[in-house]
All heavy atoms as a GROMACS GRO file, in nm:
protein
  592
    1MET      N    1   0.081  -0.119   0.000
    1MET     CA    2   0.000   0.000   0.000
    1MET      C    3   0.086   0.126   0.000
    1MET      O    4   0.049   0.225  -0.061
    1MET     CB    5  -0.091   0.002   0.123
    1MET     CG    6  -0.194  -0.107   0.130
    1MET     SD    7  -0.281  -0.133  -0.023
    1MET     CE    8  -0.262  -0.306  -0.038
    2ASP      N    9   0.198   0.120   0.071
    2ASP     CA   10   0.283   0.238   0.080
    2ASP      C   11   0.336   0.280  -0.057
    2ASP      O   12   0.346   0.399  -0.086
    2ASP     CB   13   0.400   0.213   0.176
    2ASP     CG   14   0.354   0.198   0.319
    2ASP    OD1   15   0.246   0.250   0.351
    2ASP    OD2   16   0.426   0.134   0.397
    3ILE      N   17   0.369   0.183  -0.140
    3ILE     CA   18   0.421   0.214  -0.273
    3ILE      C   19   0.312   0.279  -0.357
    3ILE      O   20   0.339   0.375  -0.430
    3ILE     CB   21   0.476   0.086  -0.340
    3ILE    CG1   22   0.599   0.037  -0.265
    3ILE    CG2   23   0.508   0.112  -0.486
    3ILE    CD1   24   0.654  -0.093  -0.313
    4LEU      N   25   0.191   0.232  -0.345
    4LEU     CA   26   0.080   0.289  -0.422
    4LEU      C   27   0.053   0.433  -0.378
    4LEU      O   28   0.029   0.520  -0.463
    4LEU     CB   29  -0.045   0.202  -0.403
    4LEU     CG   30  -0.155   0.216  -0.507
    4LEU    CD1   31  -0.101   0.191  -0.647
    4LEU    CD2   32  -0.268   0.120  -0.476
    5VAL      N   33   0.061   0.460  -0.251
    5VAL     CA   34   0.044   0.598  -0.202
    5VAL      C   35   0.158   0.685  -0.254
    5VAL      O   36   0.135   0.798  -0.300
    5VAL     CB   37   0.038   0.602  -0.047
    5VAL    CG1   38   0.044   0.745   0.004
    5VAL    CG2   39  -0.087   0.532   0.003
    6PHE      N   40   0.279   0.634  -0.252
    6PHE     CA   41   0.394   0.708  -0.303
    6PHE      C   42   0.377   0.741  -0.451
    6PHE      O   43   0.405   0.853  -0.493
    6PHE     CB   44   0.523   0.629  -0.280
    6PHE     CG   45   0.645   0.695  -0.337
    6PHE    CD1   46   0.700   0.807  -0.275
    6PHE    CD2   47   0.705   0.648  -0.452
    6PHE    CE1   48   0.811   0.869  -0.327
    6PHE    CE2   49   0.815   0.710  -0.506
    6PHE     CZ   50   0.870   0.821  -0.442
    7VAL      N   51   0.330   0.645  -0.530
    7VAL     CA   52   0.306   0.669  -0.672
    7VAL      C   53   0.199   0.776  -0.690
    7VAL      O   54   0.212   0.865  -0.775
    7VAL     CB   55   0.266   0.537  -0.743
    7VAL    CG1   56   0.215   0.563  -0.883
    7VAL    CG2   57   0.384   0.442  -0.746
    8GLY      N   58   0.093   0.769  -0.612
    8GLY     CA   59  -0.013   0.870  -0.620
    8GLY      C   60   0.037   1.009  -0.586
    8GLY      O   61   0.007   1.106  -0.656
    9VAL      N   62   0.118   1.020  -0.481
    9VAL     CA   63   0.174   1.150  -0.443
    9VAL      C   64   0.266   1.201  -0.553
    9VAL      O   65   0.265   1.320  -0.586
    9VAL     CB   66   0.246   1.140  -0.307
    9VAL    CG1   67   0.329   1.264  -0.279
    9VAL    CG2   68   0.147   1.114  -0.196
   10LEU      N   69   0.345   1.113  -0.610
   10LEU     CA   70   0.436   1.152  -0.718
   10LEU      C   71   0.358   1.205  -0.838
   10LEU      O   72   0.395   1.307  -0.898
   10LEU     CB   73   0.522   1.032  -0.758
   10LEU     CG   74   0.634   1.059  -0.858
   10LEU    CD1   75   0.735   1.156  -0.799
   10LEU    CD2   76   0.701   0.929  -0.897
   11ILE      N   77   0.248   1.140  -0.872
   11ILE     CA   78   0.164   1.186  -0.983
   11ILE      C   79   0.102   1.322  -0.952
   11ILE      O   80   0.096   1.409  -1.039
   11ILE     CB   81   0.057   1.080  -1.016
   11ILE    CG1   82   0.125   0.957  -1.077
   11ILE    CG2   83  -0.048   1.135  -1.111
   11ILE    CD1   84   0.033   0.838  -1.096
   12VAL      N   85   0.057   1.342  -0.830
   12VAL     CA   86   0.001   1.472  -0.790
   12VAL      C   87   0.106   1.582  -0.801
   12VAL      O   88   0.079   1.691  -0.852
   12VAL     CB   89  -0.058   1.466  -0.647
   12VAL    CG1   90  -0.091   1.605  -0.596
   12VAL    CG2   91  -0.182   1.379  -0.645
   13VAL      N   92   0.227   1.553  -0.757
   13VAL     CA   93   0.335   1.652  -0.764
   13VAL      C   94   0.369   1.685  -0.909
   13VAL      O   95   0.387   1.802  -0.945
   13VAL     CB   96   0.459   1.603  -0.686
   13VAL    CG1   97   0.581   1.690  -0.715
   13VAL    CG2   98   0.431   1.600  -0.537
   14ILE      N   99   0.378   1.584  -0.994
   14ILE     CA  100   0.407   1.607  -1.136
   14ILE      C  101   0.296   1.690  -1.199
   14ILE      O  102   0.323   1.782  -1.277
   14ILE     CB  103   0.427   1.473  -1.209
   14ILE    CG1  104   0.557   1.408  -1.162
   14ILE    CG2  105   0.429   1.493  -1.360
   14ILE    CD1  106   0.575   1.265  -1.209
   15GLY      N  107   0.171   1.661  -1.165
   15GLY     CA  108   0.059   1.741  -1.216
   15GLY      C  109   0.065   1.884  -1.168
   15GLY      O  110   0.036   1.978  -1.242
   16GLY      N  111   0.104   1.904  -1.042
   16GLY     CA  112   0.118   2.039  -0.988
   16GLY      C  113   0.227   2.119  -1.057
   16GLY      O  114   0.211   2.238  -1.087
   17ILE      N  115   0.338   2.053  -1.085
   17ILE     CA  116   0.446   2.119  -1.158
   17ILE      C  117   0.401   2.152  -1.299
   17ILE      O  118   0.428   2.262  -1.351
   17ILE     CB  119   0.573   2.031  -1.157
   17ILE    CG1  120   0.630   2.023  -1.016
   17ILE    CG2  121   0.678   2.085  -1.255
   17ILE    CD1  122   0.740   1.921  -0.998
   18GLY      N  123   0.329   2.060  -1.362
   18GLY     CA  124   0.276   2.087  -1.496
   18GLY      C  125   0.178   2.202  -1.496
   18GLY      O  126   0.176   2.283  -1.590
   19PHE      N  127   0.098   2.213  -1.391
   19PHE     CA  128   0.004   2.324  -1.379
   19PHE      C  129   0.078   2.456  -1.369
   19PHE      O  130   0.043   2.554  -1.433
   19PHE     CB  131  -0.085   2.302  -1.256
   19PHE     CG  132  -0.200   2.397  -1.247
   19PHE    CD1  133  -0.320   2.366  -1.308
   19PHE    CD2  134  -0.191   2.516  -1.178
   19PHE    CE1  135  -0.428   2.453  -1.300
   19PHE    CE2  136  -0.296   2.603  -1.169
   19PHE     CZ  137  -0.416   2.571  -1.231
   20LEU      N  138   0.184   2.459  -1.287
   20LEU     CA  139   0.262   2.581  -1.274
   20LEU      C  140   0.333   2.617  -1.404
   20LEU      O  141   0.341   2.735  -1.441
   20LEU     CB  142   0.365   2.567  -1.162
   20LEU     CG  143   0.311   2.581  -1.021
   20LEU    CD1  144   0.420   2.552  -0.919
   20LEU    CD2  145   0.255   2.719  -0.999
   21ILE      N  146   0.382   2.518  -1.476
   21ILE     CA  147   0.445   2.544  -1.606
   21ILE      C  148   0.343   2.605  -1.702
   21ILE      O  149   0.375   2.701  -1.774
   21ILE     CB  150   0.507   2.414  -1.662
   21ILE    CG1  151   0.630   2.375  -1.581
   21ILE    CG2  152   0.543   2.430  -1.810
   21ILE    CD1  153   0.686   2.239  -1.614
   22ALA      N  154   0.222   2.552  -1.703
   22ALA     CA  155   0.118   2.608  -1.791
   22ALA      C  156   0.086   2.752  -1.752
   22ALA      O  157   0.070   2.838  -1.840
   22ALA     CB  158  -0.008   2.522  -1.783
   23ALA      N  159   0.081   2.780  -1.622
   23ALA     CA  160   0.053   2.916  -1.577
   23ALA      C  161   0.166   3.011  -1.615
   23ALA      O  162   0.141   3.122  -1.662
   23ALA     CB  163   0.030   2.917  -1.426
   24PHE      N  164   0.290   2.968  -1.598
   24PHE     CA  165   0.403   3.053  -1.635
   24PHE      C  166   0.411   3.072  -1.786
   24PHE      O  167   0.458   3.176  -1.833
   24PHE     CB  168   0.535   2.996  -1.581
   24PHE     CG  169   0.566   3.040  -1.441
   24PHE    CD1  170   0.554   2.952  -1.335
   24PHE    CD2  171   0.608   3.170  -1.415
   24PHE    CE1  172   0.584   2.992  -1.205
   24PHE    CE2  173   0.638   3.211  -1.286
   24PHE     CZ  174   0.626   3.122  -1.181
   25ARG      N  175   0.370   2.973  -1.865
   25ARG     CA  176   0.368   2.990  -2.010
   25ARG      C  177   0.266   3.094  -2.053
   25ARG      O  178   0.287   3.165  -2.150
   25ARG     CB  179   0.336   2.858  -2.080
   25ARG     CG  180   0.453   2.766  -2.088
   25ARG     CD  181   0.421   2.645  -2.171
   25ARG     NE  182   0.535   2.556  -2.175
   25ARG     CZ  183   0.529   2.430  -2.210
   25ARG    NH1  184   0.413   2.377  -2.244
   25ARG    NH2  185   0.638   2.357  -2.212
   26THR      N  186   0.156   3.102  -1.980
   26THR     CA  187   0.054   3.203  -2.011
   26THR      C  188   0.108   3.342  -1.979
   26THR      O  189   0.098   3.433  -2.062
   26THR     CB  190  -0.074   3.176  -1.931
   26THR    OG1  191  -0.123   3.046  -1.964
   26THR    CG2  192  -0.181   3.279  -1.962
   27SER      N  193   0.163   3.359  -1.860
   27SER     CA  194   0.216   3.488  -1.818
   27SER      C  195   0.296   3.467  -1.691
   27SER      O  196   0.262   3.383  -1.608
   27SER     CB  197   0.101   3.585  -1.792
   27SER     OG  198   0.141   3.692  -1.712
   28ILE      N  199   0.401   3.545  -1.676
   28ILE     CA  200   0.479   3.534  -1.553
   28ILE      C  201   0.396   3.576  -1.432
   28ILE      O  202   0.411   3.521  -1.322
   28ILE     CB  203   0.610   3.614  -1.562
   28ILE    CG1  204   0.702   3.575  -1.447
   28ILE    CG2  205   0.586   3.763  -1.558
   28ILE    CD1  206   0.845   3.566  -1.483
   29LEU      N  207   0.303   3.670  -1.452
   29LEU     CA  208   0.216   3.711  -1.340
   29LEU      C  209   0.122   3.599  -1.300
   29LEU      O  210   0.098   3.578  -1.180
   29LEU     CB  211   0.139   3.837  -1.378
   29LEU     CG  212   0.224   3.963  -1.393
   29LEU    CD1  213   0.138   4.080  -1.439
   29LEU    CD2  214   0.295   3.996  -1.264
   30TRP      N  215   0.064   3.527  -1.398
   30TRP     CA  216  -0.022   3.412  -1.365
   30TRP      C  217   0.059   3.306  -1.290
   30TRP      O  218   0.012   3.248  -1.191
   30TRP     CB  219  -0.082   3.350  -1.490
   30TRP     CG  220  -0.211   3.409  -1.533
   30TRP    CD1  221  -0.236   3.475  -1.648
   30TRP    CD2  222  -0.336   3.408  -1.462
   30TRP    NE1  223  -0.367   3.516  -1.653
   30TRP    CE2  224  -0.430   3.475  -1.540
   30TRP    CE3  225  -0.376   3.356  -1.339
   30TRP    CZ2  226  -0.562   3.493  -1.501
   30TRP    CZ3  227  -0.508   3.374  -1.300
   30TRP    CH2  228  -0.599   3.441  -1.380
   31GLY      N  229   0.179   3.280  -1.337
   31GLY     CA  230   0.262   3.180  -1.272
   31GLY      C  231   0.295   3.215  -1.128
   31GLY      O  232   0.284   3.133  -1.038
   32LEU      N  233   0.337   3.340  -1.108
   32LEU     CA  234   0.370   3.383  -0.972
   32LEU      C  235   0.246   3.384  -0.882
   32LEU      O  236   0.254   3.344  -0.766
   32LEU     CB  237   0.434   3.522  -0.975
   32LEU     CG  238   0.576   3.528  -1.030
   32LEU    CD1  239   0.621   3.672  -1.045
   32LEU    CD2  240   0.671   3.449  -0.943
   33ALA      N  241   0.133   3.428  -0.936
   33ALA     CA  242   0.011   3.430  -0.856
   33ALA      C  243  -0.032   3.289  -0.817
   33ALA      O  244  -0.072   3.266  -0.702
   33ALA     CB  245  -0.100   3.501  -0.934
   34CYS      N  246  -0.024   3.195  -0.911
   34CYS     CA  247  -0.061   3.056  -0.879
   34CYS      C  248   0.036   2.995  -0.778
   34CYS      O  249  -0.004   2.913  -0.696
   34CYS     CB  250  -0.064   2.972  -1.006
   34CYS     SG  251  -0.203   3.007  -1.114
   35LEU      N  252   0.162   3.036  -0.785
   35LEU     CA  253   0.262   2.982  -0.694
   35LEU      C  254   0.246   3.037  -0.553
   35LEU      O  255   0.262   2.963  -0.455
   35LEU     CB  256   0.402   3.016  -0.748
   35LEU     CG  257   0.523   2.958  -0.676
   35LEU    CD1  258   0.520   2.806  -0.684
   35LEU    CD2  259   0.650   3.011  -0.738
   36ILE      N  260   0.211   3.164  -0.542
   36ILE     CA  261   0.208   3.230  -0.412
   36ILE      C  262   0.069   3.228  -0.347
   36ILE      O  263   0.056   3.207  -0.227
   36ILE     CB  264   0.260   3.375  -0.426
   36ILE    CG1  265   0.406   3.373  -0.470
   36ILE    CG2  266   0.244   3.452  -0.296
   36ILE    CD1  267   0.461   3.507  -0.511
   37ILE      N  268  -0.036   3.249  -0.427
   37ILE     CA  269  -0.172   3.261  -0.374
   37ILE      C  270  -0.255   3.144  -0.428
   37ILE      O  271  -0.297   3.145  -0.542
   37ILE     CB  272  -0.235   3.396  -0.415
   37ILE    CG1  273  -0.142   3.513  -0.379
   37ILE    CG2  274  -0.371   3.413  -0.350
   37ILE    CD1  275  -0.178   3.642  -0.445
   38SER      N  276  -0.280   3.045  -0.345
   38SER     CA  277  -0.346   2.922  -0.390
   38SER      C  278  -0.482   2.940  -0.458
   38SER      O  279  -0.507   2.876  -0.560
   38SER     CB  280  -0.361   2.825  -0.274
   38SER     OG  281  -0.234   2.780  -0.233
   39PRO      N  282  -0.573   3.023  -0.407
   39PRO     CA  283  -0.704   3.036  -0.473
   39PRO      C  284  -0.695   3.088  -0.617
   39PRO      O  285  -0.787   3.066  -0.695
   39PRO     CB  286  -0.781   3.134  -0.385
   39PRO     CG  287  -0.716   3.124  -0.252
   39PRO     CD  288  -0.573   3.095  -0.278
   40VAL      N  289  -0.587   3.154  -0.651
   40VAL     CA  290  -0.571   3.203  -0.788
   40VAL      C  291  -0.562   3.085  -0.885
   40VAL      O  292  -0.602   3.096  -1.001
   40VAL     CB  293  -0.446   3.295  -0.798
   40VAL    CG1  294  -0.417   3.335  -0.941
   40VAL    CG2  295  -0.466   3.419  -0.713
   41SER      N  296  -0.515   2.971  -0.839
   41SER     CA  297  -0.505   2.853  -0.925
   41SER      C  298  -0.642   2.810  -0.977
   41SER      O  299  -0.655   2.767  -1.091
   41SER     CB  300  -0.441   2.737  -0.850
   41SER     OG  301  -0.310   2.769  -0.812
   42ILE      N  302  -0.744   2.822  -0.894
   42ILE     CA  303  -0.880   2.787  -0.937
   42ILE      C  304  -0.928   2.884  -1.043
   42ILE      O  305  -0.988   2.843  -1.144
   42ILE     CB  306  -0.976   2.785  -0.815
   42ILE    CG1  307  -0.931   2.678  -0.716
   42ILE    CG2  308  -1.119   2.762  -0.861
   42ILE    CD1  309  -1.002   2.685  -0.584
   43ILE      N  310  -0.898   3.011  -1.024
   43ILE     CA  311  -0.936   3.111  -1.123
   43ILE      C  312  -0.863   3.084  -1.254
   43ILE      O  313  -0.923   3.090  -1.362
   43ILE     CB  314  -0.907   3.253  -1.070
   43ILE    CG1  315  -0.992   3.281  -0.947
   43ILE    CG2  316  -0.930   3.358  -1.178
   43ILE    CD1  317  -0.951   3.404  -0.870
   44TYR      N  318  -0.733   3.054  -1.244
   44TYR     CA  319  -0.657   3.022  -1.365
   44TYR      C  320  -0.715   2.899  -1.435
   44TYR      O  321  -0.726   2.897  -1.558
   44TYR     CB  322  -0.510   2.998  -1.331
   44TYR     CG  323  -0.428   2.963  -1.452
   44TYR    CD1  324  -0.386   3.060  -1.542
   44TYR    CD2  325  -0.396   2.830  -1.481
   44TYR    CE1  326  -0.313   3.027  -1.654
   44TYR    CE2  327  -0.324   2.796  -1.593
   44TYR     CZ  328  -0.283   2.895  -1.680
   44TYR     OH  329  -0.213   2.862  -1.793
   45LEU      N  330  -0.750   2.798  -1.358
   45LEU     CA  331  -0.807   2.676  -1.416
   45LEU      C  332  -0.934   2.706  -1.493
   45LEU      O  333  -0.954   2.654  -1.604
   45LEU     CB  334  -0.835   2.574  -1.305
   45LEU     CG  335  -0.900   2.443  -1.347
   45LEU    CD1  336  -0.804   2.363  -1.434
   45LEU    CD2  337  -0.940   2.363  -1.224
   46ILE      N  338  -1.019   2.791  -1.440
   46ILE     CA  339  -1.146   2.824  -1.506
   46ILE      C  340  -1.122   2.909  -1.630
   46ILE      O  341  -1.179   2.882  -1.736
   46ILE     CB  342  -1.240   2.895  -1.406
   46ILE    CG1  343  -1.281   2.798  -1.296
   46ILE    CG2  344  -1.361   2.952  -1.477
   46ILE    CD1  345  -1.348   2.864  -1.178
   47LEU      N  346  -1.036   3.010  -1.617
   47LEU     CA  347  -1.016   3.103  -1.729
   47LEU      C  348  -0.930   3.045  -1.841
   47LEU      O  349  -0.944   3.084  -1.956
   47LEU     CB  350  -0.953   3.233  -1.678
   47LEU     CG  351  -1.039   3.317  -1.584
   47LEU    CD1  352  -0.961   3.439  -1.537
   47LEU    CD2  353  -1.168   3.359  -1.653
   48HIS      N  354  -0.839   2.954  -1.807
   48HIS     CA  355  -0.747   2.897  -1.906
   48HIS      C  356  -0.759   2.744  -1.907
   48HIS      O  357  -0.659   2.673  -1.896
   48HIS     CB  358  -0.604   2.940  -1.874
   48HIS     CG  359  -0.583   3.087  -1.877
   48HIS    ND1  360  -0.564   3.157  -1.994
   48HIS    CD2  361  -0.582   3.179  -1.778
   48HIS    CE1  362  -0.549   3.285  -1.967
   48HIS    NE2  363  -0.561   3.302  -1.835
   49TRP      N  364  -0.882   2.698  -1.921
   49TRP     CA  365  -0.911   2.555  -1.915
   49TRP      C  366  -0.830   2.474  -2.016
   49TRP      O  367  -0.777   2.369  -1.986
   49TRP     CB  368  -1.060   2.531  -1.935
   49TRP     CG  369  -1.097   2.387  -1.939
   49TRP    CD1  370  -1.138   2.317  -2.048
   49TRP    CD2  371  -1.097   2.293  -1.830
   49TRP    NE1  372  -1.164   2.187  -2.013
   49TRP    CE2  373  -1.139   2.170  -1.880
   49TRP    CE3  374  -1.065   2.304  -1.696
   49TRP    CZ2  375  -1.150   2.057  -1.800
   49TRP    CZ3  376  -1.076   2.191  -1.617
   49TRP    CH2  377  -1.118   2.070  -1.669
   50SER      N  378  -0.818   2.524  -2.139
   50SER     CA  379  -0.751   2.447  -2.244
   50SER      C  380  -0.603   2.422  -2.210
   50SER      O  381  -0.550   2.317  -2.246
   50SER     CB  382  -0.764   2.517  -2.378
   50SER     OG  383  -0.705   2.645  -2.373
   51GLU      N  384  -0.539   2.516  -2.142
   51GLU     CA  385  -0.398   2.497  -2.106
   51GLU      C  386  -0.382   2.416  -1.977
   51GLU      O  387  -0.282   2.347  -1.959
   51GLU     CB  388  -0.328   2.632  -2.086
   51GLU     CG  389  -0.317   2.716  -2.211
   51GLU     CD  390  -0.435   2.810  -2.228
   51GLU    OE1  391  -0.519   2.818  -2.136
   51GLU    OE2  392  -0.443   2.873  -2.334
   52ALA      N  393  -0.479   2.426  -1.887
   52ALA     CA  394  -0.463   2.369  -1.753
   52ALA      C  395  -0.533   2.236  -1.732
   52ALA      O  396  -0.514   2.173  -1.628
   52ALA     CB  397  -0.513   2.469  -1.650
   53LYS      N  398  -0.611   2.191  -1.829
   53LYS     CA  399  -0.692   2.071  -1.804
   53LYS      C  400  -0.608   1.943  -1.789
   53LYS      O  401  -0.638   1.860  -1.704
   53LYS     CB  402  -0.800   2.053  -1.911
   53LYS     CG  403  -0.748   2.024  -2.048
   53LYS     CD  404  -0.861   2.008  -2.147
   53LYS     CE  405  -0.805   1.993  -2.286
   53LYS     NZ  406  -0.911   1.985  -2.385
   54ASN      N  407  -0.503   1.926  -1.869
   54ASN     CA  408  -0.424   1.804  -1.859
   54ASN      C  409  -0.352   1.791  -1.725
   54ASN      O  410  -0.360   1.684  -1.661
   54ASN     CB  411  -0.326   1.794  -1.975
   54ASN     CG  412  -0.395   1.766  -2.107
   54ASN    OD1  413  -0.506   1.713  -2.109
   54ASN    ND2  414  -0.332   1.802  -2.216
   55PRO      N  415  -0.282   1.895  -1.677
   55PRO     CA  416  -0.221   1.882  -1.544
   55PRO      C  417  -0.326   1.864  -1.433
   55PRO      O  418  -0.303   1.791  -1.336
   55PRO     CB  419  -0.145   2.013  -1.524
   55PRO     CG  420  -0.128   2.071  -1.659
   55PRO     CD  421  -0.238   2.018  -1.742
   56PHE      N  422  -0.441   1.928  -1.448
   56PHE     CA  423  -0.548   1.915  -1.350
   56PHE      C  424  -0.598   1.771  -1.342
   56PHE      O  425  -0.611   1.714  -1.234
   56PHE     CB  426  -0.663   2.010  -1.385
   56PHE     CG  427  -0.784   1.994  -1.298
   56PHE    CD1  428  -0.782   2.033  -1.166
   56PHE    CD2  429  -0.900   1.941  -1.349
   56PHE    CE1  430  -0.894   2.019  -1.086
   56PHE    CE2  431  -1.012   1.926  -1.271
   56PHE     CZ  432  -1.010   1.965  -1.139
   57PHE      N  433  -0.623   1.710  -1.459
   57PHE     CA  434  -0.669   1.571  -1.460
   57PHE      C  435  -0.561   1.476  -1.410
   57PHE      O  436  -0.592   1.373  -1.349
   57PHE     CB  437  -0.717   1.531  -1.598
   57PHE     CG  438  -0.851   1.589  -1.634
   57PHE    CD1  439  -0.873   1.647  -1.758
   57PHE    CD2  440  -0.956   1.588  -1.545
   57PHE    CE1  441  -0.996   1.702  -1.791
   57PHE    CE2  442  -1.080   1.642  -1.576
   57PHE     CZ  443  -1.099   1.699  -1.700
   58LEU      N  444  -0.434   1.509  -1.434
   58LEU     CA  445  -0.325   1.427  -1.380
   58LEU      C  446  -0.325   1.431  -1.228
   58LEU      O  447  -0.308   1.328  -1.162
   58LEU     CB  448  -0.192   1.477  -1.436
   58LEU     CG  449  -0.070   1.390  -1.409
   58LEU    CD1  450  -0.086   1.252  -1.471
   58LEU    CD2  451   0.055   1.456  -1.463
   59GLN      N  452  -0.348   1.549  -1.171
   59GLN     CA  453  -0.358   1.560  -1.026
   59GLN      C  454  -0.478   1.482  -0.972
   59GLN      O  455  -0.467   1.418  -0.867
   59GLN     CB  456  -0.368   1.707  -0.984
   59GLN     CG  457  -0.239   1.783  -0.999
   59GLN     CD  458  -0.253   1.927  -0.958
   59GLN    OE1  459  -0.348   1.994  -0.997
   59GLN    NE2  460  -0.159   1.975  -0.880
   60LEU      N  461  -0.590   1.489  -1.042
   60LEU     CA  462  -0.707   1.412  -0.999
   60LEU      C  463  -0.680   1.261  -1.002
   60LEU      O  464  -0.723   1.187  -0.913
   60LEU     CB  465  -0.828   1.444  -1.086
   60LEU     CG  466  -0.898   1.577  -1.061
   60LEU    CD1  467  -1.017   1.592  -1.155
   60LEU    CD2  468  -0.942   1.590  -0.917
   61ALA      N  469  -0.608   1.216  -1.104
   61ALA     CA  470  -0.573   1.073  -1.112
   61ALA      C  471  -0.484   1.033  -0.995
   61ALA      O  472  -0.503   0.927  -0.935
   61ALA     CB  473  -0.504   1.043  -1.245
   62GLY      N  474  -0.387   1.117  -0.962
   62GLY     CA  475  -0.301   1.088  -0.847
   62GLY      C  476  -0.379   1.085  -0.718
   62GLY      O  477  -0.357   0.998  -0.632
   63LEU      N  478  -0.472   1.178  -0.702
   63LEU     CA  479  -0.556   1.179  -0.583
   63LEU      C  480  -0.642   1.053  -0.575
   63LEU      O  481  -0.659   0.996  -0.467
   63LEU     CB  482  -0.644   1.304  -0.582
   63LEU     CG  483  -0.736   1.322  -0.462
   63LEU    CD1  484  -0.655   1.336  -0.334
   63LEU    CD2  485  -0.826   1.442  -0.482
   64ALA      N  486  -0.694   1.009  -0.688
   64ALA     CA  487  -0.774   0.886  -0.690
   64ALA      C  488  -0.690   0.766  -0.647
   64ALA      O  489  -0.736   0.680  -0.570
   64ALA     CB  490  -0.832   0.864  -0.829
   65ILE      N  491  -0.565   0.760  -0.693
   65ILE     CA  492  -0.476   0.650  -0.654
   65ILE      C  493  -0.451   0.653  -0.504
   65ILE      O  494  -0.454   0.550  -0.437
   65ILE     CB  495  -0.344   0.657  -0.734
   65ILE    CG1  496  -0.371   0.626  -0.881
   65ILE    CG2  497  -0.241   0.562  -0.676
   65ILE    CD1  498  -0.254   0.651  -0.972
   66ILE      N  499  -0.428   0.772  -0.449
   66ILE     CA  500  -0.405   0.785  -0.305
   66ILE      C  501  -0.528   0.739  -0.227
   66ILE      O  502  -0.517   0.665  -0.128
   66ILE     CB  503  -0.369   0.930  -0.269
   66ILE    CG1  504  -0.233   0.966  -0.328
   66ILE    CG2  505  -0.368   0.950  -0.118
   66ILE    CD1  506  -0.201   1.114  -0.322
   67LEU      N  507  -0.647   0.782  -0.271
   67LEU     CA  508  -0.770   0.744  -0.201
   67LEU      C  509  -0.796   0.594  -0.211
   67LEU      O  510  -0.839   0.531  -0.113
   67LEU     CB  511  -0.888   0.823  -0.257
   67LEU     CG  512  -0.888   0.972  -0.226
   67LEU    CD1  513  -1.004   1.041  -0.298
   67LEU    CD2  514  -0.892   0.997  -0.078
   68ILE      N  515  -0.770   0.536  -0.326
   68ILE     CA  516  -0.788   0.391  -0.342
   68ILE      C  517  -0.691   0.316  -0.252
   68ILE      O  518  -0.728   0.219  -0.183
   68ILE     CB  519  -0.772   0.350  -0.489
   68ILE    CG1  520  -0.890   0.401  -0.570
   68ILE    CG2  521  -0.757   0.199  -0.504
   68ILE    CD1  522  -0.873   0.390  -0.721
   69ALA      N  523  -0.565   0.360  -0.249
   69ALA     CA  524  -0.466   0.295  -0.163
   69ALA      C  525  -0.504   0.310  -0.016
   69ALA      O  526  -0.488   0.215   0.063
   69ALA     CB  527  -0.328   0.354  -0.188
   70GLY      N  528  -0.555   0.427   0.021
   70GLY     CA  529  -0.597   0.448   0.159
   70GLY      C  530  -0.715   0.362   0.198
   70GLY      O  531  -0.720   0.306   0.308
   71SER      N  532  -0.810   0.346   0.107
   71SER     CA  533  -0.925   0.262   0.138
   71SER      C  534  -0.886   0.115   0.143
   71SER      O  535  -0.942   0.038   0.221
   71SER     CB  536  -1.038   0.285   0.037
   71SER     OG  537  -1.001   0.238  -0.090
   72MET      N  538  -0.790   0.075   0.061
   72MET     CA  539  -0.743  -0.063   0.066
   72MET      C  540  -0.669  -0.089   0.197
   72MET      O  541  -0.683  -0.195   0.257
   72MET     CB  542  -0.651  -0.093  -0.053
   72MET     CG  543  -0.724  -0.105  -0.184
   72MET     SD  544  -0.617  -0.112  -0.330
   72MET     CE  545  -0.491  -0.226  -0.285
   73GLY      N  546  -0.593   0.011   0.241
   73GLY     CA  547  -0.521  -0.004   0.367
   73GLY      C  548  -0.613  -0.003   0.486
   73GLY      O  549  -0.589  -0.071   0.585
   74ALA      N  550  -0.721   0.071   0.479
   74ALA     CA  551  -0.816   0.078   0.590
   74ALA      C  552  -0.894  -0.051   0.605
   74ALA      O  553  -0.938  -0.087   0.714
   74ALA     CB  554  -0.912   0.194   0.569
   75SER      N  555  -0.913  -0.125   0.494
   75SER     CA  556  -0.990  -0.248   0.502
   75SER      C  557  -0.907  -0.368   0.541
   75SER      O  558  -0.960  -0.473   0.570
   75SER     CB  559  -1.059  -0.273   0.366
   75SER     OG  560  -0.961  -0.296   0.266
   76MET      N  561  -0.774  -0.352   0.541
   76MET     CA  562  -0.687  -0.464   0.579
   76MET      C  563  -0.679  -0.476   0.731
   76MET      O  564  -0.678  -0.375   0.800
   76MET     CB  565  -0.547  -0.446   0.520
   76MET     CG  566  -0.546  -0.445   0.368
   76MET     SD  567  -0.381  -0.432   0.305
   76MET     CE  568  -0.337  -0.604   0.301
   77PRO      N  569  -0.675  -0.598   0.782
   77PRO     CA  570  -0.664  -0.617   0.927
   77PRO      C  571  -0.526  -0.575   0.978
   77PRO      O  572  -0.428  -0.581   0.906
   77PRO     CB  573  -0.686  -0.767   0.946
   77PRO     CG  574  -0.653  -0.827   0.815
   77PRO     CD  575  -0.684  -0.724   0.711
   78MET      N  576  -0.522  -0.531   1.102
   78MET     CA  577  -0.395  -0.491   1.164
   78MET      C  578  -0.306  -0.614   1.184
   78MET      O  579  -0.356  -0.720   1.222
   78MET     CB  580  -0.421  -0.425   1.300
   78MET     CG  581  -0.500  -0.297   1.291
   78MET     SD  582  -0.408  -0.165   1.217
   78MET     CE  583  -0.302  -0.122   1.353
   79GLN      N  584  -0.179  -0.598   1.165
   79GLN     CA  585  -0.087  -0.712   1.182
   79GLN      C  586   0.008  -0.686   1.296
   79GLN      O  587   0.053  -0.583   1.323
   79GLN     CB  588  -0.008  -0.734   1.054
   79GLN     CG  589  -0.098  -0.779   0.942
   79GLN     CD  590  -0.016  -0.807   0.814
   79GLN    OE1  591   0.104  -0.796   0.812
   79GLN    NE2  592  -0.085  -0.845   0.710
   0.00000   0.00000   0.00000
């Protein structure tokens, strides 16, 4: 289970870096705002969906892997 959680976290981090790259490609101000002020990322995602959708979905996939690994670990008996 630990390896699956690690893979999920790695995918989320890669998606986050991809999101920041997309924001910086749009404008240095968008990139800095997304890096420093978290709620701006949601605004960027909505306004620049075509550039940000792939990293966003990659982050969602990583989150799904983490949740699946967590639910599998919760259902296993303690050893």
